[in-house]
C-alpha positions as CSV (number, residue, x, y, z in Angstrom):
1,M,-4.3,-22.2,69.7
2,A,-5.3,-20.7,66.6
3,E,-2.4,-22.0,64.5
4,A,-3.2,-25.5,65.7
5,G,-7.2,-25.2,64.7
6,T,-6.2,-23.9,61.6
7,G,-3.8,-26.8,60.8
8,F,-6.2,-29.2,61.7
9,L,-8.9,-27.7,59.6
10,E,-6.5,-27.8,56.7
11,Q,-5.5,-31.6,57.3
12,L,-9.5,-32.6,57.7
13,K,-9.9,-31.0,54.5
14,S,-7.0,-32.5,52.6
15,C,-8.3,-35.9,54.0
16,I,-11.8,-35.2,52.8
17,V,-10.4,-34.2,49.3
18,W,-8.2,-37.4,49.1
19,S,-11.2,-39.4,50.2
20,W,-13.3,-38.2,47.3
21,T,-10.5,-38.4,44.9
22,Y,-9.4,-41.9,45.4
23,L,-12.2,-43.7,47.6
24,W,-15.1,-42.6,45.3
25,T,-16.1,-46.4,44.4
26,V,-16.3,-47.2,48.0
27,W,-18.8,-44.3,48.8
28,F,-20.7,-45.2,45.7
29,F,-21.0,-49.0,47.0
30,I,-22.1,-47.7,50.4
31,V,-24.9,-45.6,48.8
32,L,-26.0,-48.6,46.9
33,F,-26.0,-50.7,50.0
34,L,-28.1,-48.0,52.1
35,V,-30.6,-48.1,49.2
36,Y,-30.9,-51.9,49.0
37,I,-31.7,-52.0,52.7
38,L,-33.9,-49.1,53.0
39,R,-35.6,-50.6,49.8
40,V,-38.7,-51.6,52.0
41,P,-39.5,-48.6,53.7
42,L,-39.0,-46.6,50.5
43,K,-41.1,-48.7,48.5
44,I,-38.7,-48.9,45.7
45,N,-40.1,-52.3,44.2
46,D,-43.7,-50.5,44.0
47,N,-42.5,-47.5,42.6
48,L,-40.2,-49.3,40.0
49,S,-43.4,-51.4,39.1
50,T,-45.6,-48.2,38.7
51,V,-42.9,-46.6,36.3
52,S,-42.6,-49.8,34.0
53,M,-46.7,-49.9,34.0
54,F,-46.6,-46.3,32.8
55,L,-43.6,-46.9,30.2
56,N,-45.5,-49.8,28.6
57,T,-48.5,-47.6,28.2
58,L,-46.8,-45.2,26.3
59,T,-47.4,-44.9,22.6
60,P,-44.5,-44.9,20.1
61,K,-44.9,-41.2,19.3
62,F,-43.8,-40.3,22.8
63,Y,-40.4,-41.8,21.9
64,V,-40.2,-40.3,19.0
65,A,-40.8,-37.0,20.4
66,L,-38.2,-38.2,22.9
67,T,-35.7,-38.8,20.8
68,G,-36.2,-36.0,18.7
69,T,-35.9,-33.6,21.3
70,S,-32.6,-35.1,22.6
71,S,-31.1,-34.9,19.1
72,L,-32.4,-31.6,18.6
73,I,-30.9,-30.4,22.2
74,S,-27.5,-32.2,21.4
75,G,-27.3,-30.6,17.9
76,L,-27.8,-27.1,19.4
77,I,-25.0,-27.9,22.0
78,L,-22.8,-29.2,19.2
79,I,-23.2,-25.8,17.0
80,F,-22.2,-24.0,19.7
81,E,-19.3,-26.0,20.9
82,W,-18.2,-25.8,17.4
83,W,-18.8,-22.2,17.0
84,Y,-17.0,-21.5,20.5
85,F,-13.9,-23.7,19.1
86,R,-13.5,-21.9,15.9
87,K,-13.5,-18.4,17.7
88,Y,-11.2,-19.2,20.9
89,G,-9.7,-22.5,20.0
90,T,-10.8,-24.4,23.0
91,S,-14.1,-26.5,24.1
92,F,-16.4,-24.4,26.4
93,I,-17.6,-27.2,28.3
94,E,-13.9,-28.3,28.9
95,Q,-12.9,-24.8,29.8
96,V,-15.8,-24.7,32.3
97,S,-15.0,-28.1,33.8
98,V,-11.3,-27.1,34.3
99,S,-12.1,-23.4,35.6
100,H,-14.8,-24.2,38.0
101,L,-14.9,-27.9,38.7
102,R,-11.4,-28.7,39.2
103,P,-10.4,-26.1,41.8
104,L,-13.6,-27.8,43.8
105,L,-12.1,-31.0,43.6
106,G,-8.5,-29.9,45.0
107,G,-6.7,-29.5,41.6
108,A,-5.7,-26.0,42.0
109,D,-3.7,-26.5,45.0
110,N,-1.7,-29.1,43.6
111,N,-1.2,-27.2,40.4
112,S,0.0,-24.0,42.3
113,S,2.5,-26.1,44.2
114,N,3.9,-27.6,41.0
115,N,4.2,-24.3,39.3
116,S,5.9,-22.8,42.3
117,N,8.5,-25.6,42.4
118,S,9.1,-25.4,38.5
119,S,8.9,-21.8,38.3
120,N,12.7,-21.4,38.1
121,G,13.1,-24.1,35.7
122,D,10.6,-22.8,33.2
123,S,11.8,-18.9,33.5
124,D,14.1,-19.5,30.3
125,A,11.2,-21.1,28.3
126,N,8.8,-18.4,29.4
127,R,11.3,-15.7,28.3
128,Q,11.8,-17.0,25.0
129,S,8.0,-17.6,24.3
130,V,7.6,-13.9,25.0
131,S,10.1,-12.7,22.8
132,E,8.9,-15.2,20.1
133,C,5.2,-13.6,20.4
134,K,6.4,-10.1,20.3
135,V,4.5,-8.1,17.6
136,W,7.0,-6.2,14.8
137,R,6.2,-3.4,12.4
138,N,5.8,-4.7,8.9
139,P,8.7,-3.2,7.1
140,L,6.7,-3.4,3.6
141,N,3.4,-1.9,5.2
142,L,1.2,0.0,2.7
143,F,0.0,3.5,2.8
144,R,-3.2,4.2,4.3
145,G,-4.7,6.4,2.1
146,A,-3.5,5.5,-1.5
147,E,-3.8,1.5,-0.6
148,Y,-5.6,0.6,2.5
149,N,-8.6,3.1,2.0
150,R,-8.7,2.4,-1.9
151,Y,-9.5,-1.0,-1.0
152,T,-12.4,-0.3,1.4
153,W,-13.7,1.8,-1.2
154,V,-13.7,-0.8,-3.5
155,T,-14.8,-3.7,-1.5
156,G,-16.4,-1.9,1.7
157,R,-14.2,-3.9,4.2
158,E,-11.8,-2.8,6.6
159,P,-8.2,-4.4,5.9
160,L,-7.0,-3.0,9.1
161,T,-8.2,-4.0,12.7
162,Y,-8.5,-1.5,15.9
163,Y,-5.8,-3.4,17.4
164,D,-3.1,-2.8,14.6
165,M,-4.2,0.6,14.1
166,N,-3.7,1.2,17.9
167,L,-0.1,-0.2,17.7
168,S,0.5,2.0,14.7
169,A,-0.6,4.9,16.8
170,Q,1.9,4.2,19.4
171,D,4.7,3.6,17.1
172,H,4.1,7.1,15.5
173,Q,4.1,8.5,19.5
174,T,7.4,6.8,20.1
175,F,9.1,7.8,16.8
176,F,7.8,11.7,16.1
177,T,7.2,13.0,19.7
178,C,9.5,14.2,22.2
179,D,9.2,16.0,25.6
180,S,10.0,19.3,24.4
181,D,7.2,19.4,21.5
182,H,5.2,21.7,23.7
183,L,7.8,24.5,23.1
184,R,7.0,24.3,19.5
185,P,3.3,25.1,18.7
186,A,3.0,22.9,15.6
187,D,4.7,19.7,17.1
188,A,2.1,20.3,20.1
189,I,-0.6,20.1,17.8
190,M,1.3,16.8,16.1
191,Q,1.7,15.3,19.5
192,K,-2.3,15.3,19.9
193,A,-2.9,14.5,16.3
194,W,-1.1,11.2,16.7
195,R,-3.2,10.1,19.8
196,E,-6.6,11.0,17.9
197,R,-8.5,8.1,16.9
198,N,-10.5,9.7,14.3
199,P,-8.8,10.1,11.0
200,Q,-10.5,13.2,9.9
201,A,-9.2,14.7,13.2
202,R,-5.8,13.7,12.7
203,I,-5.7,15.4,9.1
204,S,-7.3,18.4,10.1
205,A,-4.7,18.8,13.0
206,A,-2.0,18.2,10.4
207,H,-3.4,21.3,8.1
208,E,-3.5,23.1,11.4
209,A,-0.1,22.7,12.2
210,L,0.9,23.7,8.6
211,E,-1.1,26.9,8.7
212,I,0.7,28.0,11.8
213,N,4.1,27.6,10.4
214,E,2.9,30.1,7.3
215,I,2.8,32.9,10.0
216,R,6.1,35.1,10.1
217,S,6.5,35.6,13.7
218,R,9.3,37.3,15.5
219,V,12.2,35.1,16.7
220,E,13.7,36.5,20.0
221,V,17.3,35.9,18.5
222,P,19.6,39.3,18.5
223,L,21.7,39.3,15.3
224,I,24.4,40.9,17.3
225,A,25.3,40.0,20.6
226,S,23.6,43.0,23.4
227,S,21.9,44.5,20.5
228,T,18.3,45.2,20.3
229,I,17.9,44.5,16.8
230,W,15.8,41.2,16.2
231,E,15.8,38.9,13.3
232,I,12.7,38.1,11.5
233,K,12.5,34.5,10.6
234,L,10.1,32.3,9.2
235,L,9.2,29.2,11.5
236,P,10.5,25.9,10.0
237,K,7.7,23.4,8.2
238,C,6.4,20.7,10.5
239,A,7.7,17.3,8.8
240,T,5.7,15.1,10.7
241,A,2.4,17.0,9.4
242,Y,3.7,16.3,5.9
243,I,4.4,12.8,7.0
244,L,0.5,12.1,8.2
245,L,-1.0,13.8,5.3
246,A,1.0,11.5,2.9
247,E,0.0,8.5,4.8
248,E,-3.6,9.2,5.5
249,E,-4.6,12.0,3.2
250,A,-2.9,11.3,-0.1
251,T,-5.2,9.0,-2.4
252,T,-2.3,7.8,-4.8
253,I,1.4,7.0,-4.3
254,A,2.4,10.3,-6.7
255,E,0.5,12.2,-3.8
256,A,2.2,10.9,-1.1
257,E,5.7,11.1,-2.8
258,K,5.1,14.5,-3.2
259,L,3.9,15.3,0.2
260,F,7.3,13.0,1.4
261,K,9.3,15.0,-0.6
262,Q,8.2,18.4,1.5
263,A,8.7,16.6,4.5
264,L,12.2,15.5,3.4
265,K,12.8,19.4,2.9
266,A,11.4,20.4,6.2
267,G,13.2,17.5,8.0
268,D,16.4,18.0,6.9
269,G,16.2,21.4,8.1
270,C,15.1,20.3,11.8
271,Y,17.6,17.7,11.8
272,R,20.6,20.3,10.5
273,R,19.4,22.6,13.4
274,S,19.3,20.2,16.1
275,Q,22.4,18.3,15.3
276,Q,24.3,21.8,16.3
277,L,22.6,21.8,19.5
278,Q,22.2,18.4,20.6
279,H,25.2,18.7,23.1
280,H,23.6,21.4,24.9
281,G,21.5,19.5,27.2
282,S,19.2,16.3,27.3
283,Q,16.3,18.5,25.9
284,Y,18.2,19.0,22.7
285,E,19.4,15.5,22.5
286,A,15.9,14.3,22.7
287,Q,15.0,16.7,19.9
288,H,17.8,15.5,17.8
289,R,16.8,11.9,18.4
290,R,13.1,12.6,17.2
291,D,14.6,14.5,14.3
292,T,16.7,11.7,13.3
293,N,13.9,9.2,13.8
294,V,11.6,11.5,11.4
295,L,14.3,11.7,8.7
296,V,15.0,8.1,8.7
297,Y,11.4,7.5,8.3
298,I,11.1,9.9,5.2
299,K,13.8,8.5,3.4
300,R,12.6,5.2,3.5
301,R,9.0,5.8,2.6
302,L,10.5,7.9,-0.2
303,A,12.1,4.7,-1.3
304,M,8.9,2.8,-1.1
305,C,7.2,5.3,-3.3
306,A,9.8,4.8,-5.9
307,R,9.5,1.3,-5.7
308,R,5.6,1.5,-6.1
309,L,5.7,3.6,-9.1
310,G,8.3,1.2,-10.8
311,R,11.2,3.1,-10.4
312,T,13.2,0.3,-8.6
313,R,16.7,1.3,-9.4
314,E,16.1,4.6,-7.8
315,A,14.5,3.1,-4.8
316,V,17.7,0.8,-4.2
317,K,19.8,3.8,-4.7
318,M,17.7,6.1,-2.2
319,M,18.1,3.1,0.2
320,R,21.8,3.3,-0.2
321,D,22.1,7.1,-0.1
322,A,20.0,6.9,3.4
323,A,22.3,4.7,4.7
324,V,25.6,6.8,3.5
325,W,24.2,9.6,4.9
326,Q,24.0,7.8,8.3
327,R,27.6,7.0,7.8
328,R,28.4,10.5,6.9
329,R,32.0,10.8,5.7
330,R,33.0,7.3,5.8
331,E,33.1,5.7,2.3
332,V,32.3,1.7,2.2
333,N,31.3,0.2,-1.1
334,Q,29.8,-3.1,-0.1
335,K,25.9,-2.6,0.5
336,A,25.2,-4.9,2.8
337,L,28.0,-3.3,5.3
338,I,26.6,0.0,4.6
339,L,23.2,-1.4,5.9
340,I,24.9,-2.8,9.2
341,L,26.4,0.5,10.1
342,L,23.1,2.1,9.7
343,M,21.7,-0.3,12.1
344,K,24.5,0.0,14.7
345,E,24.5,4.1,14.4
346,F,20.6,4.2,14.5
347,P,18.9,1.7,16.8
348,L,15.5,3.0,15.5
349,L,16.5,1.2,12.0
350,S,16.3,-2.5,13.6
351,M,12.5,-1.6,13.8
352,F,12.1,-0.6,10.7
353,N,14.1,-3.7,9.0
354,I,15.4,-1.6,5.9
355,H,17.4,-4.5,5.0
356,E,14.1,-6.5,3.9
357,N,13.1,-3.5,1.9
358,L,16.2,-3.7,0.0
359,L,16.3,-7.4,-0.5
360,E,12.8,-7.4,-2.2
361,A,14.2,-4.3,-4.3
362,L,17.2,-6.3,-5.3
363,L,14.9,-9.2,-6.2
364,E,12.9,-7.2,-8.3
365,L,15.7,-6.3,-10.4
366,Q,17.0,-9.8,-10.2
367,A,20.4,-8.5,-8.8
368,Y,21.1,-12.2,-6.9
369,A,24.4,-11.5,-6.2
370,D,23.8,-8.3,-4.2
371,V,20.9,-10.2,-2.4
372,Q,23.4,-13.0,-1.5
373,A,25.8,-10.1,-0.2
374,V,22.9,-8.8,2.1
375,L,22.0,-12.2,3.5
376,A,25.7,-12.9,4.2
377,K,25.3,-10.3,6.9
378,Y,22.0,-10.9,8.0
379,D,21.2,-14.6,8.0
380,D,23.3,-14.8,10.8
381,I,22.6,-17.1,14.2
382,S,23.2,-14.0,16.5
383,L,20.6,-12.1,14.7
384,P,16.7,-12.3,14.6
385,K,15.3,-14.5,11.8
386,S,12.3,-13.3,9.5
387,A,10.2,-15.0,6.9
388,T,12.0,-12.7,4.2
389,I,15.5,-13.9,5.5
390,C,14.7,-17.8,5.5
391,Y,12.8,-17.7,2.5
392,T,14.9,-15.6,0.4
393,A,17.9,-18.0,1.4
394,A,15.7,-20.8,0.3
395,L,14.8,-19.0,-3.0
396,L,18.5,-18.5,-4.0
397,K,19.5,-22.0,-3.5
398,A,16.3,-23.4,-5.2
399,R,17.4,-21.1,-8.1
400,A,20.5,-23.3,-8.8
401,V,19.0,-26.3,-9.4
402,S,15.0,-26.1,-9.8
403,D,14.9,-25.6,-13.6
404,K,16.5,-29.1,-13.7
405,F,14.6,-30.7,-10.8
406,S,12.3,-33.8,-11.6
407,P,10.8,-35.4,-8.4
408,E,10.6,-39.0,-10.3
409,A,14.4,-38.6,-11.3
410,A,15.5,-37.6,-7.8
411,S,13.7,-40.6,-6.4
412,R,15.5,-42.7,-8.8
413,R,19.2,-41.1,-8.5
414,G,18.9,-39.5,-5.3
415,L,19.6,-35.7,-4.4
416,S,22.4,-34.3,-5.4
417,T,24.6,-31.9,-3.0
418,A,23.2,-28.8,-4.5
419,E,19.6,-30.2,-4.2
420,M,20.2,-31.2,-1.0
421,N,21.0,-27.9,0.2
422,A,17.8,-26.5,-1.5
423,V,15.7,-29.1,0.0
424,E,17.3,-28.3,3.7
425,A,17.0,-24.6,3.1
426,I,13.4,-24.9,2.4
427,H,13.0,-27.2,5.3
428,R,14.5,-24.4,7.5
429,A,12.3,-22.0,6.1
430,V,9.0,-23.9,6.4
431,E,10.2,-24.6,10.2
432,F,10.5,-20.8,10.8
433,N,7.2,-19.8,9.5
434,P,4.9,-23.1,8.1
435,H,2.3,-20.6,6.8
436,V,4.1,-19.2,4.0
437,P,4.0,-22.3,1.5
438,K,0.2,-22.1,1.0
439,Y,0.4,-18.6,0.0
440,L,3.2,-19.2,-2.3
441,L,1.5,-22.2,-3.9
442,E,-1.9,-20.4,-4.2
443,M,-3.6,-22.7,-1.7
444,K,-5.0,-20.0,0.3
445,S,-5.9,-16.5,-1.0
446,L,-3.9,-13.4,-0.1
447,I,-5.2,-10.4,1.7
448,L,-3.5,-6.9,1.9
449,P,-0.9,-7.2,4.4
450,P,-1.4,-5.3,8.2
451,E,0.8,-2.8,9.6
452,H,2.4,-5.0,12.3
453,I,3.4,-8.7,11.9
454,L,4.0,-11.5,14.4
455,K,7.0,-13.4,13.2
456,R,6.3,-16.9,12.7
457,G,2.6,-16.2,12.5
458,D,0.2,-16.1,9.5
459,S,0.4,-12.3,9.5
460,E,4.3,-12.3,8.6
461,A,3.5,-15.4,5.9
462,I,0.6,-12.9,4.1
463,A,3.1,-9.8,4.6
464,Y,5.8,-11.7,3.0
465,A,3.9,-13.8,0.2
466,F,1.9,-10.4,-0.9
467,F,5.6,-8.7,-2.1
468,H,7.6,-12.0,-2.9
469,L,5.4,-14.4,-4.8
470,A,6.2,-12.3,-8.1
471,H,9.8,-13.1,-7.2
472,W,9.2,-17.2,-6.6
473,K,7.2,-17.2,-9.9
474,R,10.1,-15.4,-12.0
475,V,12.3,-18.2,-10.9
476,E,11.7,-21.2,-13.1
477,G,10.7,-24.3,-11.1
478,A,11.2,-22.8,-7.7
479,L,7.5,-23.3,-6.9
480,N,7.5,-26.9,-8.0
481,L,10.5,-27.8,-6.1
482,L,8.7,-25.8,-3.0
483,H,5.7,-28.1,-3.6
484,C,7.5,-31.3,-3.6
485,T,9.5,-30.9,-0.4
486,W,7.8,-28.4,1.9
487,E,5.5,-30.8,3.7
488,G,8.8,-33.0,4.5
489,T,9.4,-30.5,7.1
490,F,6.6,-31.7,9.3
491,R,8.0,-35.4,9.5
492,M,11.3,-33.9,11.0
493,I,9.1,-32.2,13.8
494,P,6.5,-34.2,14.4
495,Y,5.6,-32.2,17.9
496,P,6.5,-28.6,17.0
497,L,5.3,-27.2,20.2
498,E,7.5,-29.4,22.3
499,K,10.9,-29.3,20.4
500,G,12.1,-27.9,17.3
501,H,14.7,-28.6,15.1
502,L,16.6,-25.7,13.8
503,F,14.8,-23.1,15.9
504,Y,13.2,-22.8,19.1
505,P,9.5,-24.6,19.6
506,Y,6.7,-23.2,17.6
507,P,5.0,-20.4,19.8
508,I,1.6,-21.3,21.0
509,C,0.5,-17.8,21.0
510,T,0.5,-16.9,17.2
511,E,-3.2,-17.6,16.8
512,T,-4.4,-15.5,19.3
513,A,-2.0,-12.6,18.4
514,D,-2.9,-13.3,14.4
515,R,-6.6,-12.9,15.1
516,E,-5.9,-9.4,16.7
517,L,-3.8,-8.4,13.8
518,L,-6.1,-9.5,10.9
519,P,-9.2,-8.8,9.5
520,S,-12.3,-11.0,10.6
521,F,-13.0,-12.0,7.1
522,H,-9.7,-13.6,6.8
523,E,-9.6,-17.3,7.8
524,V,-6.6,-17.3,10.1
525,S,-3.8,-20.3,9.4
526,V,-3.3,-22.3,12.7
527,Y,-0.5,-24.1,13.3
528,P,-0.2,-27.2,14.3
529,K,-3.8,-28.0,13.5
530,K,-5.5,-28.8,16.7
531,E,-7.5,-31.9,17.2
532,L,-11.2,-31.5,17.9
533,P,-12.2,-31.5,22.0
534,F,-13.6,-34.4,23.0
535,F,-17.0,-32.9,24.0
536,I,-17.5,-31.9,20.4
537,L,-17.3,-35.4,19.1
538,F,-19.2,-36.8,22.1
539,T,-22.1,-34.2,21.2
540,A,-21.9,-35.0,17.5
541,G,-22.0,-38.9,18.1
542,L,-24.6,-38.0,20.4
543,C,-26.9,-36.0,18.2
544,S,-26.3,-38.4,15.3
545,F,-27.5,-41.5,17.7
546,T,-30.3,-40.0,18.8
547,A,-31.7,-38.7,15.5
548,M,-31.3,-42.1,14.2
549,L,-33.4,-43.6,16.7
550,A,-35.9,-41.1,16.3
551,L,-36.5,-42.0,12.6
552,L,-36.1,-45.7,13.0
553,T,-39.1,-45.2,15.9
554,H,-41.0,-43.3,13.7
555,Q,-40.8,-45.8,10.7
556,F,-40.7,-49.1,12.9
557,P,-42.4,-48.5,15.9
558,E,-43.2,-52.1,16.8
559,L,-40.0,-53.3,15.9
560,M,-38.2,-50.7,17.9
561,G,-40.6,-51.5,20.9
562,V,-39.4,-54.7,20.8
563,F,-35.7,-53.8,20.5
564,A,-35.9,-51.4,23.4
565,K,-37.3,-53.9,25.7
566,A,-34.7,-56.5,25.0
567,F,-32.3,-54.1,25.4
568,L,-33.3,-53.0,28.6
569,S,-33.8,-56.7,29.9
570,T,-30.0,-57.3,28.7
571,L,-28.9,-54.2,30.5
572,F,-30.7,-55.0,33.8
573,A,-29.8,-58.5,33.6
574,P,-26.4,-58.2,35.7
575,L,-28.3,-56.3,38.3
576,N,-31.1,-58.5,38.7
577,F,-28.5,-61.4,39.1
578,V,-26.6,-59.4,41.9
579,M,-29.7,-58.6,43.8
580,E,-31.1,-62.2,43.7
581,K,-27.5,-63.3,44.9
582,V,-28.0,-60.7,47.9
583,E,-31.2,-61.5,49.1
584,S,-30.3,-65.3,49.1
585,I,-27.4,-64.6,51.5
586,L,-28.7,-61.9,53.9
587,P,-32.0,-63.1,55.8
588,S,-35.5,-61.2,54.6
589,S,-36.2,-59.8,58.3
590,L,-33.0,-57.9,58.7
591,W,-34.8,-54.6,58.3
592,H,-37.1,-55.8,61.3
593,Q,-34.2,-56.7,63.1
594,L,-32.3,-53.4,62.7
595,T,-35.6,-51.7,63.8
596,R,-35.4,-53.7,67.0
597,I,-32.0,-52.6,67.5
């Protein structure tokens, strides 16, 4: 019985919802008919005549105040709608309507049923969207103390957002800590330091960790088995403490390099010790994995220090030596293959993307053959793409034809095979990240790149252009070729959110993630451009129309009064005509007959 009653109520509710959805015009005419029938007892005619007499006695100043107030209110709504749209990318009125009014009209049930039916079909697309919106660590991130903090001292602006720094803190805890850190006092202190939000507290903790290692302690390792003679050893230096000081306390790149060299000495010793014990248990294996991560990070940052200080050849050599160190005793002459093996042996390096550091350094040396060799291994369909890979490939192909390229000549004779390949490479790069050309062509101002980037987003475009703009300028005619051809990509992909050409459809989550990664003073690049919501256009038109009426009423009160009366008479003429026809059809004593019944 209960189930039957519940089913009946559900059917009744669905019928009511259906009636309000499709039969609202019938309800409207029924209400109008009832109002007409009850016009005599409700004294509608008398009330209308009273209202018309009151309106005739109003002065033009009232109409000026009325239209002016309407214009002011609609203007305030327009300003709020525009601010909300700029900040959140949607209309406030539209969002409230969809969130609160649509469920009342029965839209939520339909959507839920549709979503349940199509959930299996859209699972692949949702999985792809999540992977596209993953935030990656910037392989060319700057140093906080020597570069980010100096920018803050000069400009008074914070180049990093809290969200970006929080992601870096999570990365540091993943790279530089393990479950056995509590066994070593210095590592236990650093484990807390990486979680600390206050920079000064982190720096103080790093100094404390180094001071602990300066104290000579008795290590319980007998020199001879079953012996009571104990060896006195000096505790190993804490490499992660040097890393933190180099990243955050050093105010110059030279100071950071000096601290990283000390970290390299300490990290290499820890790595050798843990390497010998890695097979003794899961605890030692975790320590060895952590020490490996620390050593890879230190060598990479040392190479970046050398690159910052102008020692580019040394930086390239250090990157290759790091790869050779990972390969241990194998000897391979090809540089790209060394990096590939490095990636296979140590998956952490895939998060560092050290090949992008190598590409940038080789471009600085103008070693384009070596750059092509690296791209040949990484610009593959099975590997994740990046703006560095796509745009570097486009730069190399543009370099072959850009010095002699002329738009006028190309329009007369057509594009050659090499020029066509260069244009296709540019279109491919622009499809992957459409934000980069505006920074390379200096149509938008650059800022310091964040510590994390979103692939295909504005943050990745800033990080790429910040380091590679000089390489494009060095190639004669490359920027001119980019300027002439990059916008043609959008004609190939008219609906980038629905279907891509060479890549997956452009993800819709980039704007939100980039707003979290980039500082507030930067205007985030949005692709594709969103059309203004209907309510912003409606309030803009209403504000302009009422403001014009207020001005005209103030300047020409008599003329506007005549115009208003003519407009109202014309507007109500069809209604008066219908009412006259209805009165001629229906008897005048219908109400009295109804009361008798």
